[in-house]
Structures are given as C-alpha cells and as structure tokens.
C-alpha positions as CSV (number, residue, x, y, z in Angstrom):
1,M,-7.2,72.0,51.7
2,G,-4.7,69.2,51.3
3,D,-7.1,66.6,50.1
4,S,-8.4,68.5,47.2
5,P,-6.5,67.7,43.8
6,P,-3.8,70.1,42.2
7,S,-5.1,72.4,39.7
8,P,-4.5,71.5,36.2
9,F,-2.7,74.5,35.7
10,T,-0.1,73.2,37.9
11,L,0.1,69.7,36.5
12,R,0.3,70.9,32.5
13,E,3.8,71.1,31.0
14,R,4.4,73.0,27.9
15,P,6.5,71.6,24.9
16,S,9.8,72.7,25.1
17,T,9.9,74.4,21.4
18,P,8.3,77.9,21.0
19,P,6.0,78.4,18.3
20,D,8.0,78.8,15.0
21,R,5.7,81.1,13.1
22,P,3.9,84.5,14.0
23,M,0.6,84.1,15.5
24,E,-1.2,85.4,12.5
25,E,0.3,82.9,10.5
26,T,-1.0,80.1,13.1
27,A,-4.3,81.5,12.8
28,R,-4.4,81.5,9.0
29,L,-3.2,77.9,9.1
30,G,-5.5,76.7,11.7
31,N,-8.5,78.0,10.0
32,E,-7.5,76.5,6.7
33,I,-7.1,73.0,8.3
34,Y,-10.3,73.4,10.1
35,E,-11.9,74.3,7.0
36,R,-10.7,71.9,4.9
37,H,-10.4,68.3,7.0
38,I,-11.9,68.8,10.5
39,R,-15.4,71.0,9.9
40,H,-17.1,68.5,8.5
41,Q,-15.9,65.7,11.1
42,V,-17.1,67.6,14.1
43,E,-20.2,69.9,13.7
44,A,-22.6,67.6,13.9
45,D,-21.6,66.2,17.6
46,H,-19.4,68.4,18.9
47,H,-21.1,71.9,18.7
48,G,-20.1,74.6,21.2
49,Q,-16.9,72.2,22.2
50,V,-13.3,73.6,21.6
51,V,-11.0,72.0,18.8
52,A,-7.1,72.3,19.2
53,I,-5.0,72.1,16.2
54,D,-1.6,71.4,15.7
55,V,-1.0,73.4,12.7
56,E,2.6,72.2,11.8
57,S,0.9,68.2,11.4
58,G,-2.7,68.7,11.2
59,N,-3.4,66.7,14.3
60,W,-6.2,67.8,16.5
61,A,-8.3,67.0,19.8
62,V,-12.0,68.3,20.9
63,G,-12.6,69.0,24.5
64,D,-15.2,71.2,26.4
65,T,-12.5,73.8,27.2
66,V,-9.1,75.0,25.7
67,I,-7.4,73.4,28.1
68,A,-9.1,70.1,28.0
69,A,-8.6,70.1,24.2
70,T,-5.0,71.0,24.3
71,D,-4.2,68.4,26.9
72,R,-5.9,65.9,24.9
73,L,-4.1,66.7,21.8
74,W,-0.5,66.7,23.7
75,S,-1.5,63.2,25.1
76,H,-1.5,61.7,21.7
77,H,1.1,64.0,20.2
78,P,3.4,65.2,23.0
79,A,5.8,67.1,20.0
80,A,3.0,69.5,19.2
81,H,3.7,72.9,19.8
82,D,2.1,75.5,17.3
83,I,-1.6,75.2,18.4
84,W,-4.8,76.8,17.4
85,S,-8.3,76.6,19.1
86,L,-11.4,77.1,17.6
87,R,-15.2,76.7,19.0
88,V,-17.1,74.2,17.0
89,G,-20.0,76.1,15.2
90,Y,-19.0,79.6,16.7
91,R,-17.2,82.5,15.1
92,A,-15.0,83.1,18.1
93,L,-13.6,81.0,20.7
94,H,-14.6,83.7,23.4
95,H,-16.8,86.6,24.2
96,F,-16.8,89.5,26.4
97,G,-20.0,91.0,27.8
98,G,-23.5,90.1,27.9
99,R,-23.8,89.1,24.5
100,P,-24.0,85.4,23.4
101,L,-21.3,84.1,21.1
102,R,-22.7,84.1,17.0
103,R,-22.8,80.9,15.1
104,A,-20.8,80.8,12.2
105,E,-22.6,80.9,8.8
C-alpha cells in the first residue's frame, strides 16, 4: 500500500478564486470560445479527448480526461478558475447508460 503513488485527486489544488459568473454563462462563453477559436485546431487530431477552456482568458488545454485537461491548463495558466470542458467531436462530455455518445453534427 505504501508503495503506490498518491491519487491525483489528493495532489490537485484548486485556484483560490471561485468562478465569478453563473454556470450557464460559463457554459455559453466556453461553447462560444470553442466554436470560434478552438474547434478547427483540435477536431482532426484530438477526437474524443477533452478540452478545458478558461472562459476568462480563452486559454485552453487538451487531455484524455477532464482532470488531465484541467491539470494541463492549470500548469500553464495557474490563475484559470472559470473553466468549461468539452469532448472533442461529441455533443456531450459524459454519458449515462448503455448508449455511446452521439457525435456532433
């Protein structure tokens, strides 16, 4: 037990500043930034991966999971605190049940 690395959940630190806007506004801004500035850069090579977007600055990072993308964003932009995440090429970030995620059209 003592030899295994600690969980990444225990290593992560959240920014000290909470989000300044309602989640609906963060979602709207994040989707807008993705469509205008990010989508064309990631769709070909990062299909199915997650993009974490700081809606305040427009900075973003890609990772295999929400945690990986967010950690990568924080490593380059530690002040990022109002973050929206999307799955590249899909209409939803997560799914429930037995059906796979639907592709974005």
